[in-house]
C-alpha positions as CSV (number, residue, x, y, z in Angstrom):
1,M,105.6,96.0,99.0
2,D,104.1,94.8,102.3
3,I,101.6,96.4,104.6
4,C,104.1,98.3,106.7
5,Q,105.7,99.8,103.5
6,R,102.3,100.8,102.3
7,L,101.6,102.4,105.7
8,F,104.9,104.4,105.3
9,E,103.7,105.4,101.8
10,V,100.4,106.7,103.2
11,R,102.2,108.8,105.7
12,K,104.6,110.2,103.1
13,E,101.6,111.0,100.8
14,L,99.9,112.8,103.6
15,K,103.2,114.6,104.5
16,K,103.0,113.8,108.2
17,S,105.5,112.6,110.8
18,Q,105.0,109.4,112.6
19,L,104.0,111.3,115.7
20,Q,101.4,113.3,113.7
21,M,99.9,110.1,112.3
22,A,99.8,108.5,115.7
23,E,98.0,111.5,117.2
24,E,95.5,111.6,114.4
25,L,94.8,107.9,114.7
26,G,94.5,108.1,118.5
27,I,97.4,105.8,119.2
28,S,100.8,106.2,120.8
29,G,103.8,107.2,118.7
30,T,105.5,104.0,119.8
31,A,102.6,101.9,118.6
32,Y,102.6,103.6,115.3
33,K,106.3,103.1,114.8
34,T,105.9,99.3,115.5
35,Y,103.2,99.1,112.8
36,E,105.3,101.0,110.2
37,K,108.4,98.8,111.1
38,G,106.3,95.7,110.8
39,T,107.2,94.4,114.3
40,K,103.4,94.5,115.2
41,S,100.4,93.8,113.1
42,L,98.3,96.8,112.0
43,P,95.0,96.7,113.9
44,L,91.8,96.7,111.8
45,Q,90.7,99.9,113.6
46,V,93.7,101.8,112.3
47,V,92.9,100.6,108.8
48,I,89.3,101.7,109.2
49,D,90.4,105.1,110.6
50,L,92.8,105.6,107.6
51,H,90.0,104.8,105.2
52,E,87.5,107.1,107.0
53,K,89.8,110.1,107.5
54,H,91.8,109.9,104.2
55,N,89.9,107.7,101.9
56,I,92.8,105.2,101.9
57,S,91.7,102.0,100.1
58,V,91.4,99.1,102.6
59,S,92.1,96.7,99.8
60,W,95.3,98.5,98.8
61,L,96.5,98.9,102.4
62,I,95.9,95.3,103.3
63,L,96.5,93.4,100.1
64,G,98.3,95.9,97.9
65,G,95.8,95.8,95.1
66,G,94.5,98.8,93.2
67,Q,95.1,102.4,94.1
68,M,96.1,104.0,97.4
69,K,93.0,106.1,97.5
70,D,89.4,105.2,96.7
71,L,87.5,107.4,94.4
72,P,84.9,108.8,96.8
73,P,81.3,108.5,95.8
74,V,81.2,112.3,95.5
75,G,83.8,112.0,92.7
76,L,81.6,109.3,91.0
77,V,78.5,111.5,91.2
78,R,80.4,114.4,89.7
79,N,81.7,112.3,86.9
80,A,78.2,110.9,86.2
81,Y,76.7,114.4,86.2
82,L,79.4,115.8,83.8
83,A,79.0,112.7,81.5
84,A,75.2,113.2,81.4
85,K,75.5,116.9,80.7
86,T,78.0,116.2,77.9
87,F,75.8,113.5,76.4
88,Q,72.8,115.9,76.4
89,E,74.8,118.7,74.7
90,E,76.4,116.4,72.1
91,C,73.0,114.9,71.2
92,N,71.1,118.3,71.4
93,L,68.7,116.8,73.9
94,N,66.2,118.9,75.8
95,M,65.3,116.8,78.9
96,D,63.0,117.6,81.8
97,L,64.4,117.2,85.3
98,E,63.0,113.7,85.7
99,E,64.6,112.5,82.5
100,E,67.9,114.2,83.4
101,A,67.9,112.6,86.8
102,K,67.3,109.1,85.3
103,L,70.2,109.7,82.9
104,I,72.5,110.8,85.7
105,Q,71.4,107.8,87.7
106,K,72.3,105.5,84.8
107,M,75.7,107.2,84.4
108,F,76.4,106.9,88.1
109,A,75.6,103.2,88.0
110,R,77.9,102.7,85.1
111,F,80.8,104.6,86.7
112,Y,80.2,102.8,90.0
113,L,80.1,99.4,88.5
114,E,83.2,100.1,86.3
115,S,85.1,101.4,89.3
116,N,84.3,98.3,91.4
117,K,85.0,96.0,88.4
118,R,88.4,97.6,87.9
119,K,89.3,97.3,91.6
120,N,88.3,93.6,91.5
121,V,90.4,92.9,88.4
122,E,93.4,94.7,89.9
123,N,93.1,92.7,93.1
124,I,93.0,89.4,91.2
125,E,96.0,90.4,89.0
126,E,97.9,91.5,92.1
127,R,97.2,88.1,93.8
128,K,98.4,86.2,90.7
129,T,101.8,88.0,90.9
130,V,102.3,87.2,94.6
């Protein structure tokens, strides 16, 4: 799948028409159509806008590696918090706020590093198949 096909997939995922996407991105409908058809290169600003507005992975959109959407940091924080709470309950730990904050920080670092590591491996594997 090339970049114009991935752009089409993004639009379908968001359930928007080409004109709606163009308006949201601040470009003309004609310009958007040329990007989706692949007759013109997708400008970096459009890629950045898609990432900022819809959390579309820049790596996925440009290179095709990984998932369409990045796990937002808020999701990582939530996962770290839940993992820390579960750990405390399973181990019957009674932690003060400082200890709990340190545990959550460690969990976040673990999730964040694993998330980035997984993306890097996916990108490498994707490049090998190209």
